[in-house]
Rosetta silent file (secondary structure, phi, psi, omega in degrees, C-alpha in Angstrom):
SEQUENCE: MITYETNLSSKCDLFQFMLLSQRPILIIGAGISGLVCARILDRYRIPNIIFETFPKSRKQGYGITLRSWAYSHYLERLCIAPTAFKAATATDAPVGGNGYVSSTLIDAYTGKLLTRATSARSHSEIESDFFRVNRFRLIEYLAGDLDVRYEHELTSFESKVDGVVAKFKNGQTIEGSILVGADGVFSTGT
SCORE:     score description
SCORE:     0.000 S_00000001
   1 L     0.000  124.074  177.538   25.863   11.636    7.443 S_00000001
   2 L   -96.498  141.877 -179.315   24.137    9.313    9.706 S_00000001
   3 L  -124.083  143.524  174.801   26.218    7.038   12.147 S_00000001
   4 L  -118.801  138.791  176.411   25.107    4.140   14.192 S_00000001
   5 L   -91.907  139.470  178.874   26.443    2.976   17.350 S_00000001
   6 L  -135.955  161.662  174.412   26.627   -0.820   17.793 S_00000001
   7 L  -101.155   33.615 -176.027   27.859   -3.291   20.412 S_00000001
   8 L   -75.922  135.282 -169.930   29.507   -5.329   17.829 S_00000001
   9 L  -107.520   -4.168  177.701   32.820   -6.761   19.193 S_00000001
  10 L  -153.586  170.063 -178.903   34.417   -8.128   16.132 S_00000001
  11 H   -67.020  -25.661  176.479   34.598   -7.881   12.372 S_00000001
  12 H   -70.585  -33.776  176.303   32.653  -11.146   12.043 S_00000001
  13 H   -72.798  -37.515  173.818   29.712   -9.589   14.085 S_00000001
  14 H   -47.513  -55.805 -176.670   30.015   -6.427   11.767 S_00000001
  15 H   -61.230  -42.824  177.197   29.783   -8.676    8.771 S_00000001
  16 H   -68.106  -30.279  175.714   26.760  -10.471   10.047 S_00000001
  17 H   -65.994  -34.941 -174.776   25.074   -7.235   10.888 S_00000001
  18 H   -72.219  -40.060 -176.032   25.711   -5.988    7.327 S_00000001
  19 H   -65.127  -39.583  179.177   24.378   -9.245    5.943 S_00000001
  20 H   -64.690  -43.364 -170.328   21.157   -8.845    8.077 S_00000001
  21 H   -73.873  -12.476  177.490   20.638   -5.324    7.133 S_00000001
  22 H   -94.423   -5.954  175.464   20.853   -6.334    3.343 S_00000001
  23 L   -70.350  136.154 -179.530   18.174   -8.922    3.753 S_00000001
  24 L   -70.983  154.238  170.067   14.838   -7.718    2.431 S_00000001
  25 E   -79.955  128.660 -174.665   11.800   -7.012    4.728 S_00000001
  26 E   -99.211  121.129 -167.034    9.327   -9.569    3.732 S_00000001
  27 E  -115.167  119.499  178.514    5.691   -8.135    3.432 S_00000001
  28 E   -92.103  105.709  178.596    2.639  -10.447    3.501 S_00000001
  29 L   117.977  121.786 -178.641   -0.249   -8.909    1.468 S_00000001
  30 L  -103.275   42.510  174.908   -0.260   -6.817   -1.675 S_00000001
  31 L   -92.685 -166.942 -172.838   -3.278   -4.781   -0.707 S_00000001
  32 H   -60.151  -45.339 -168.896   -3.216   -0.961   -0.035 S_00000001
  33 H   -76.813  -35.723  174.929   -1.393   -1.239    3.175 S_00000001
  34 H   -64.611  -35.843 -178.657    1.312   -3.698    2.089 S_00000001
  35 H   -74.715  -31.034  173.222    2.002   -1.735   -0.998 S_00000001
  36 H   -68.158  -45.589 -178.124    2.161    1.634    0.805 S_00000001
  37 H   -63.151  -36.742  179.666    4.448    0.174    3.270 S_00000001
  38 H   -68.073  -38.591  177.955    6.780   -1.262    0.436 S_00000001
  39 H   -56.121  -53.015  178.708    6.591    2.062   -1.345 S_00000001
  40 H   -58.437  -50.109 -178.615    7.771    3.884    1.750 S_00000001
  41 H   -56.495  -49.502 -175.735   10.621    1.255    2.370 S_00000001
  42 H   -61.975  -36.611  174.532   11.572    1.516   -1.281 S_00000001
  43 H   -48.446  -49.056 -176.362   11.748    5.276   -1.003 S_00000001
  44 L   -88.842   14.572 -177.531   14.364    4.882    1.602 S_00000001
  45 L    54.005   49.699  174.395   16.192    2.148   -0.461 S_00000001
  46 L  -105.729  125.676  177.448   15.322   -0.559    2.151 S_00000001
  47 L   -65.034  146.526 -177.200   14.958   -3.808    0.229 S_00000001
  48 E  -155.430  157.826  171.025   11.597   -5.510    0.455 S_00000001
  49 E  -138.744  144.589 -176.712    9.577   -8.181   -1.207 S_00000001
  50 E  -116.107  130.645  176.816    5.771   -8.395   -1.213 S_00000001
  51 E  -116.006  128.178  177.961    3.948  -11.700   -1.226 S_00000001
  52 L  -126.654  136.082 -177.916    0.312  -12.100   -2.263 S_00000001
  53 L   -62.515  -44.696 -175.827   -1.739  -15.189   -2.105 S_00000001
  54 L   -78.645  162.086  178.108   -3.893  -14.412   -5.152 S_00000001
  55 L   -72.378  159.881  170.963   -2.815  -14.232   -8.900 S_00000001
  56 L   -56.675  -31.974 -169.980   -2.091  -10.891  -10.407 S_00000001
  57 L   -75.009   -9.289 -171.616   -5.130  -11.277  -12.658 S_00000001
  58 L   -75.242  112.941 -176.029   -7.514  -11.095   -9.658 S_00000001
  59 L   -98.958  134.523  172.862   -9.252   -7.669  -10.181 S_00000001
  60 L  -118.575   87.059 -169.769  -11.019   -5.750   -7.501 S_00000001
  61 L   -88.542    7.263 -177.278  -12.593   -2.936   -9.463 S_00000001
  62 L   -69.646  162.254 -172.836  -14.896   -1.483   -7.045 S_00000001
  63 E   -99.165  141.312  176.985  -14.675    2.161   -6.022 S_00000001
  64 E  -124.790  145.714  173.900  -13.602    3.314   -2.423 S_00000001
  65 E  -100.815  127.433  178.735  -13.866    6.792   -1.039 S_00000001
  66 E  -101.973  151.190  173.980  -10.757    8.322    0.383 S_00000001
  67 E  -103.652  143.038  177.415  -10.441   11.448    2.733 S_00000001
  68 H   -57.337  -41.141 -179.705   -7.649   13.789    1.889 S_00000001
  69 H   -62.323  -13.256 -179.257   -6.266   13.564    5.477 S_00000001
  70 H   -94.631  -15.492  178.616   -5.988    9.792    4.880 S_00000001
  71 H  -118.043  -26.194 -172.040   -3.908    9.896    1.789 S_00000001
  72 H   -64.721  -31.627  178.563   -2.199   13.174    1.415 S_00000001
  73 H   -59.588  -48.048  176.105    0.437   12.446    4.100 S_00000001
  74 H   -61.361  -48.145  172.175    1.467    9.395    2.067 S_00000001
  75 H   -51.253  -46.721  179.962    1.695   11.100   -1.107 S_00000001
  76 H   -63.684  -40.096  171.546    3.799   13.682    0.288 S_00000001
  77 H   -60.636  -36.144 -177.920    6.167   11.035    1.855 S_00000001
  78 L   -92.137    0.783  178.392    6.383    9.205   -1.522 S_00000001
  79 L    68.035   34.652 -179.406    6.934   12.408   -3.505 S_00000001
  80 L  -115.106  127.417 -173.846    3.744   11.868   -5.663 S_00000001
  81 L   -73.199  135.787 -169.094    1.856   14.803   -6.870 S_00000001
  82 H   -68.031  -24.284 -178.415   -1.789   14.531   -5.842 S_00000001
  83 H   -69.888  -40.330 -177.175   -2.931   15.566   -9.340 S_00000001
  84 H   -71.060  -39.220  171.202   -0.989   12.559  -10.981 S_00000001
  85 H   -52.694  -45.978 -178.299   -2.379   10.325   -8.225 S_00000001
  86 H   -69.763  -44.088 -177.158   -5.921   11.282   -8.905 S_00000001
  87 H   -62.461  -29.395 -177.954   -5.523   11.075  -12.696 S_00000001
  88 H   -89.413  -13.111 -171.120   -4.174    7.621  -12.527 S_00000001
  89 H  -127.706  -11.111 -178.721   -6.576    6.082   -9.917 S_00000001
  90 E   -60.907  149.061 -177.586   -9.911    7.991   -9.923 S_00000001
  91 L   -65.694  -24.247  178.665  -12.904    5.962  -10.720 S_00000001
  92 L  -103.570   25.420 -178.803  -13.760    8.252  -13.597 S_00000001
  93 H   -61.248  -37.461 -176.430  -10.063    8.405  -14.797 S_00000001
  94 H   -66.666  -14.384  173.141  -10.691    6.709  -18.167 S_00000001
  95 H  -114.396   22.605  170.130  -12.902    9.652  -19.161 S_00000001
  96 L    84.497   17.341 -176.828  -10.600   12.353  -17.836 S_00000001
  97 L   -79.582 -175.330  177.972  -12.290   12.691  -14.438 S_00000001
  98 L  -136.942   19.731  174.977  -10.708   13.397  -11.058 S_00000001
  99 L    76.016   24.683 -175.099  -12.670   11.191   -8.578 S_00000001
 100 L   -67.343  135.643 -174.910  -14.854   14.085   -7.557 S_00000001
 101 L  -119.519  116.726  176.653  -17.464   13.020   -4.918 S_00000001
 102 L   -98.189  141.263  174.941  -20.355   15.287   -4.362 S_00000001
 103 L   -90.961   17.861  175.472  -22.319   15.528   -1.030 S_00000001
 104 E  -105.563  132.956 -172.434  -25.213   16.670   -2.902 S_00000001
 105 E  -100.034  127.478  178.082  -28.020   14.131   -3.609 S_00000001
 106 E  -129.691  132.286  177.110  -30.028   14.548   -6.899 S_00000001
 107 L   -59.685  122.797 -176.445  -33.011   12.409   -8.016 S_00000001
 108 L   -60.652  -35.499 -173.149  -31.650   10.415  -11.123 S_00000001
 109 L   -83.503  -44.343 -167.369  -35.059   10.536  -12.792 S_00000001
 110 L  -100.189  -27.409 -176.727  -36.160   14.150  -12.263 S_00000001
 111 L    88.051   -0.451 -173.651  -32.806   16.119  -11.650 S_00000001
 112 L   -80.014  143.851 -174.909  -34.386   17.597   -8.659 S_00000001
 113 E   -68.732  121.444  177.139  -32.097   18.503   -5.622 S_00000001
 114 E   -88.015  -54.728 -179.682  -32.876   16.022   -2.850 S_00000001
 115 E  -154.265  165.565  179.017  -30.375   17.164   -0.117 S_00000001
 116 E  -145.185  122.486  175.025  -27.098   19.003    0.435 S_00000001
 117 L   -55.420  130.561  174.184  -24.748   18.365    3.353 S_00000001
 118 L  -101.691  140.317 -176.883  -24.601   21.337    5.750 S_00000001
 119 L  -160.191  160.258  163.848  -21.490   22.348    7.661 S_00000001
 120 L   -48.836  -44.681 -179.975  -19.683   25.304    9.144 S_00000001
 121 L   -74.743  158.685 -177.832  -17.351   24.798    6.119 S_00000001
 122 L   -70.871  161.769 -179.981  -18.312   25.825    2.598 S_00000001
 123 H   -60.437  -44.075 -176.572  -19.817   23.285    0.311 S_00000001
 124 H   -67.535  -38.194  177.867  -16.829   23.231   -2.004 S_00000001
 125 H   -65.070  -40.294  173.595  -14.384   22.629    0.953 S_00000001
 126 H   -61.561  -39.518  176.737  -16.351   19.623    1.996 S_00000001
 127 H   -64.155  -43.633  178.817  -16.451   18.076   -1.429 S_00000001
 128 H   -58.708  -21.179 -176.128  -12.744   18.582   -1.894 S_00000001
 129 L   -76.955  -14.519 -174.549  -11.993   16.432    1.125 S_00000001
 130 E  -102.016  145.830  173.060  -13.491   13.264   -0.629 S_00000001
 131 E  -148.784  126.215 -172.114  -11.836   11.387   -3.548 S_00000001
 132 E   -98.588  121.197 -169.604  -13.325    8.326   -5.218 S_00000001
 133 E  -126.164  141.767  175.959  -10.741    5.906   -6.293 S_00000001
 134 E   -81.463  123.459 -171.282  -10.973    2.613   -8.339 S_00000001
 135 H   -64.565  -33.601 -178.223   -9.346   -0.061   -6.078 S_00000001
 136 H   -67.779  -52.288 -179.249   -7.896   -2.011   -8.966 S_00000001
 137 H   -66.860  -34.046  178.069   -6.172    1.032  -10.421 S_00000001
 138 H   -57.354  -57.342 -174.081   -4.974    2.154   -6.896 S_00000001
 139 H   -55.743  -41.786  179.818   -3.418   -1.309   -6.429 S_00000001
 140 H   -66.730  -45.440  176.268   -1.820   -1.228   -9.978 S_00000001
 141 H   -61.649  -49.099 -177.124   -0.499    2.322   -9.320 S_00000001
 142 H   -65.665  -46.629  176.748    0.988    1.510   -6.003 S_00000001
 143 H   -58.802  -33.430  177.249    2.565   -1.760   -7.262 S_00000001
 144 L    25.582 -112.803 -176.832    4.276   -0.099  -10.116 S_00000001
 145 L  -103.787   24.634  179.033    7.854   -1.570  -10.235 S_00000001
 146 L   -73.073  156.883  173.794    7.878   -3.167   -6.678 S_00000001
 147 L   -80.179   88.894  175.439    8.917   -6.840   -6.282 S_00000001
 148 E  -102.345  126.171  177.227    5.412   -8.317   -5.840 S_00000001
 149 E  -109.751  109.910  179.650    5.199  -12.136   -5.971 S_00000001
 150 L   -82.530  162.005 -179.357    1.789  -13.325   -6.649 S_00000001
 151 L    49.819   53.132  174.246    0.444  -16.801   -5.766 S_00000001
 152 L  -128.668   85.649  175.413    2.600  -16.983   -2.699 S_00000001
 153 L   -82.901  117.475  178.853    0.523  -18.233    0.201 S_00000001
 154 E   -74.107  133.068  178.498    2.414  -18.175    3.444 S_00000001
 155 E  -112.956  -27.961  172.043    2.103  -21.458    5.316 S_00000001
 156 E  -166.344  167.296  177.325    4.587  -20.809    8.173 S_00000001
 157 E  -145.396  156.769 -176.384    7.522  -18.689    9.302 S_00000001
 158 E  -131.841  116.937  177.227   10.291  -19.182   11.597 S_00000001
 159 E   -79.154  128.761  176.024   11.982  -16.447   13.597 S_00000001
 160 E  -120.526  165.746 -175.827   15.751  -16.620   14.020 S_00000001
 161 L   -59.954  -34.271 -175.451   18.397  -14.672   15.821 S_00000001
 162 L  -108.845   17.507  177.575   19.473  -13.157   12.492 S_00000001
 163 E   152.768 -149.478  179.296   16.147  -12.702   10.683 S_00000001
 164 E  -143.720  155.824 -178.784   13.172  -14.760    9.692 S_00000001
 165 E  -125.093  123.872 -173.772   12.437  -17.572    7.302 S_00000001
 166 E  -105.898  133.200  174.611    9.096  -17.624    5.397 S_00000001
 167 E  -118.055  136.226 -175.447    7.678  -20.843    3.831 S_00000001
 168 E  -115.007  150.176  178.551    5.101  -20.749    1.109 S_00000001
 169 L   -47.868  -40.273 -174.024    2.506  -23.122   -0.253 S_00000001
 170 L   -76.742    3.952 -179.903    4.269  -23.225   -3.636 S_00000001
 171 L    91.734   -2.996 -177.036    7.360  -24.768   -1.949 S_00000001
 172 L   -87.840  144.181  175.637    9.546  -21.622   -1.923 S_00000001
 173 E  -122.390  121.953  175.648   11.354  -20.678    1.220 S_00000001
 174 E  -120.056  136.695  179.479   12.658  -17.027    1.564 S_00000001
 175 E   -99.408  144.515 -178.611   14.804  -15.511    4.221 S_00000001
 176 E  -148.859  170.468  178.140   14.393  -11.860    5.267 S_00000001
 177 L   -78.144  -47.196  176.445   15.339   -9.519    8.119 S_00000001
 178 L  -138.748  171.646  178.878   11.704   -9.188    9.399 S_00000001
 179 E  -121.743  123.109 -177.931    8.238  -10.208    8.420 S_00000001
 180 E  -107.131  125.230  171.906    5.427   -7.619    8.185 S_00000001
 181 E   -88.120  101.821  172.882    1.765   -8.826    8.186 S_00000001
 182 L  -124.298   40.536 -173.750   -0.258   -6.639    5.980 S_00000001
 183 L   -89.485    4.934  170.793   -2.654   -9.184    4.790 S_00000001
 184 L    77.722  168.413 -177.040   -5.774   -7.437    6.005 S_00000001
 185 L   -67.310  -25.715 -179.470   -8.750   -8.248    8.084 S_00000001
 186 L   -99.681   12.539 -176.689  -10.304  -10.799    5.597 S_00000001
 187 L   -72.011  143.499  171.880   -7.192  -12.858    5.205 S_00000001
 188 L   -98.556   12.128  176.403   -7.420  -16.561    5.495 S_00000001
 189 L   -69.652 -177.044 -174.319   -3.703  -16.890    6.110 S_00000001
 190 L   -59.761    0.000    0.000   -1.751  -18.338    8.899 S_00000001
């Protein structure tokens, strides 16, 4: 059992503290970082809401290469089996692939070996470090059953003693405990 010490002097202060702790964490951006943040919070039963400027139908289907050291820690924290993750998100998943990335370059016309990466590690060890994922499938997989609210462009926010208030272009105002900016480097947001 975890106990917390507080400097709360009255039942009223305790009630306000409990209300604050029940307010969701507001996450701006439904990209990889925002969704992983929400998944981790969700795993620990911390309420959260993710807001994304773009509509859900916006597909970003290009592939990205992940290294095992960059994603294996998160899969472990989220209790996701690497095989299930790869089967759902690999660029070649629709044909039963596993996102295998080869460091060997072969001429597409002749089939002749052009180059192979050299290292102190074996060739198979190098290639198992890489995983090619379809970004759209990755986003869909991470979003799962999270509370993602699309077409919510943040216009402003106000910090208060007991939390934060976020205002959106569509007219909605949402209160939360804190605001997390995970809107990425290419964000045009506030």
